[in-house]
N, C-alpha and C positions, 0 to 999 in steps of 0.2 A: 761250610753251611751256606744256605741261600734263603732269601725272603722275597715275597712279592708285596709291594707297598703301593698305596694310592696317596698321592700328594695333591692337596687342593690349596692353591695360593690365590687369595683375593685381595686386590688393591682398589681402593676407592679414593677419588679426588672430588671434593665438594667445593664449589666456588660460591663465594658470597654474592658476587655479581656474575651472571652467566658469561662464560667465555665464548668468544666469537669463533674460535677455532683452536684445535690442539693437534700437535704432531708428535708422535711417540715411537719409541723402539722398546720391544719387550724381549728379554732373555729369560724365558720361563719354561722352555722345553728341555727336559733332561737329555743328556747325550747317551748314545749307545756306545759302550766301550768293551774292552775285553772282560770286564767284571760286572757289566751292567747292560741290561737289555730293556729298551723302552717298548712296551707292548702297545700302548697307544697314548696319545696326548692331544688335548683339545684346549683352544684358547677362545674364550667368549668375551666380546667387547660390547659394551653398551654406553652410549647410543651406537647403533650399527656404524661400522667404520669400513672405509676402503683399506685393504691391507695387502702386503706382499711378504714373502718369506725368503730369507737368504742365509748363507753361512758367512760369519765374519772371519777376519784374518786368523783368529785363534781357534776356529772350528765350532763355535757356538751357533745354534739356530737362533736367528733373530727374526721377529715379526715386526715389521714397520707398518704403522697404521696412522690414519688421519681422520679427524671428525671436523667437517667444515660447516656444520650447522650449529647455531648457538645452543649451549647446553650448560646446566648448572651442576652436573655430576658426570664423572667418567668412571666406569667400573670395569676392571679387567680381572677375569677369573681364569686361571690355568689349572687344569686337572690332568694328571698323568698317572698311569699305572706302570710300574717299573719293577723288573726282576733284578735283584742285586745278589752279589756273592762276595765272600772274603777274597782278597787278592791272593795271588800265588805266593808261595814261600819265597822270601828274598834270596837272591843269589849272593855271589861274592861281593863284598863291599870294596870300594875303591880306596886308594891311598892318596895322600896329598899330591904325589907326583903324577897321578892320573888326571889332575886338573891342569893339564898342560895348555899351552897357547892355542892349539888347534881345537881342543874341547871348549875352552872359554870363548873362542871365536864363533864356534857353532851355536853356542847358547848365550851369545852376547846380550840378547834382549832380556835374559833372566839373570844377568850379572850386573847390568847397569843400575845405578841407584836413582830411581825416580824420587821426586820430592815426597811422595806419599809414604815411601818406605825408608827414607834416609834416617839412619840411627841418630839419636840424640848425642850431642857431644859428651854428655855425662855418662853415656853407656859405652862409648868406644873403649875407654881404658879397661873396662871389665871384659869386653869382647877380645881385646888383644891379649889379656892374661889367659883367658880360656883357650885361645888359639895356641899360645905358647905351650900349654900343658896337654893339648889334645894330640894323640898319636895318629888319629885318622879323622877325615871329615865327619864320619859317623859319630865319633866320640865328641867332636865339637858340637854337632847338632844336638846330641843328647844333653850336653851340659847347658847349652843355650836355652832350650825349651824348658828345662827344669828351672833355670833362673827366672824366666819370664813368668811361669806359673806361680812362682813364689812372690814375685814383686808387683804383678799387675792384677788388679781386681777386675773381674768380669762384670760388666753392667748388662742388664737386660733391657732391650729397647734400642733405639737408634741414636747415635751421635750425629752431629752435623756432617754433611757430606764432605767437608773439607778437612776432617780430622786426619792427622798424620801420625806416623809412628813416633815422631819426636814428642808430640803432645801426649800420646798415650803413655809413653815411658815417664815423662816428666811429671805427669799427674798421678801415675800409678793406677790408672783406670781406663777402661775402654770396652766397647762391645767386641764381639768375636772377630769382625774384620779388622778392627784396630790392632788387636793382639796379634793377628796373623801378619799384619803389616810390619810390626816390630820384629817378629821372627824372620820374615823374609829379608828385611834390611840387615839383620844380624848375620844371616847366612851369606848374603852377598858381600858383606864386609870382609869375609874370609874367602872370597872368590868361589863360593859354592853356588852354582845356578839354582835358583828357587823361583817358583811361580805360585800364583794365587789361584785357589779353587773355590768357586761359589756353588752352593747347593743347599742341601737339607740333611739333617740327621734326626733319626727318631730319638727322642729324649730319654727313652727307657732302655735300660740294658737288656732286658728280656721282654720285648714287646708282646702284648697279648693280641691274639688274632681277633679281628673285627671290632676292636676297641679304638675309636678315633681319639687322638690326643692333640693338644695344642702345641705348636712348635713355632719356630721363627726361621727366617733365612739364616744360613750358616756359612762359615768359611773355614778353610784349612789350607795347608800348603803342600806342595810336592817339591822335593829337592833331588838333584842329580847324584845318584850313587852307582853309576854305571847303567842305570835305568831310573825312571822316575819313581820315587818312593814317597808315599803320602804320610803326613803327620798332622793330626788334629791337635793343635797347640792348646786350644781352649779346654778341651776335654781330656788331654793327656793320653791319647791313644792313637793307634794306627787306624785310618779309615777302613771300614769293613762293610758288612752287609747292612748296617743301619744307615750308611751314608749314601746319598744320591747326588751325583755330579750333574750340574747344569752347565757350567762354563768354566774356562780357564783363561788366564792372562797374566800380565805383569803385576797388576795390583787391582784394587777395587774398581778403579776407573775403567778398566777393560771389561768389567763384569756386572754392570748395574742391572737389577731386575727390570726396572723401568726407567727410561730416560726420555725427556721430551721438552717441548716448549708449548706455551699456551698464551692466548691473548685475552686479558681481562683487566678491568680497573679495580677489582676487589681482591679479597684475600682467598687463599686456598688452604684447606685442611686435608690431611691424608690419613687413612687408616689401612693397616696391613694385617691380614689374618692368614695364618698357615695351619693346616690340619693334616696330619699324617695318620694313615690307618694301615696296619699290617693285615694283609689279606690271606697269606698262607706262609 
């Protein structure tokens, strides 16, 4: 099956004391992949900013921009129309022997444990027990994601940007990117290459045409099973036609929607609004 969807992502920064300048990077343009085609995408920035576009190391489209005039608000609105489709049927799954040194060397960036995804010490014994009982990497992944869905409560909204997999596991709660971090660290603990995917998902199982719905930035993972296979840990499903990919990387730090610096003596408040509409 396939869908056409419009995504509108609006972020506003309001400064209590006007900022003298701001410099930012936006990763808000969806990617064209084998299962996704970006028909058009537009980024609007107010106040008017100088900008340039480039591809980062992981393949994401990045818009770098700067505002050098004093301003008390910065608003960034990304609007995209994307055709999506369910991924192709998976092929043969790999065995543990397929995760040989050459494979792990090829995907070393997705096996190394960054601080963001490092498993909690209290989780490791459970992961070791699952590994001992799993006949294949696929069986291990299935058991791990089931464990996480049973033990971590999903929060709606944003945690602080320094939240880690360890914190999410130990507190038993986190937003979607925190839960994804726990899963990625758990897979890497068993030497299974795993990477972070940032994007959006339509929140309704059967989206109605021309009915806009409120959503939020979303995250899921992809793991190496002889090819990259996606899994939405938060929703307990394989990514499909309702999912829209924006960027990939090792963890959230490689995939921020907006990142930047600003110069002000006051406080800043942030609002984020995401709206998704199925068009056909």
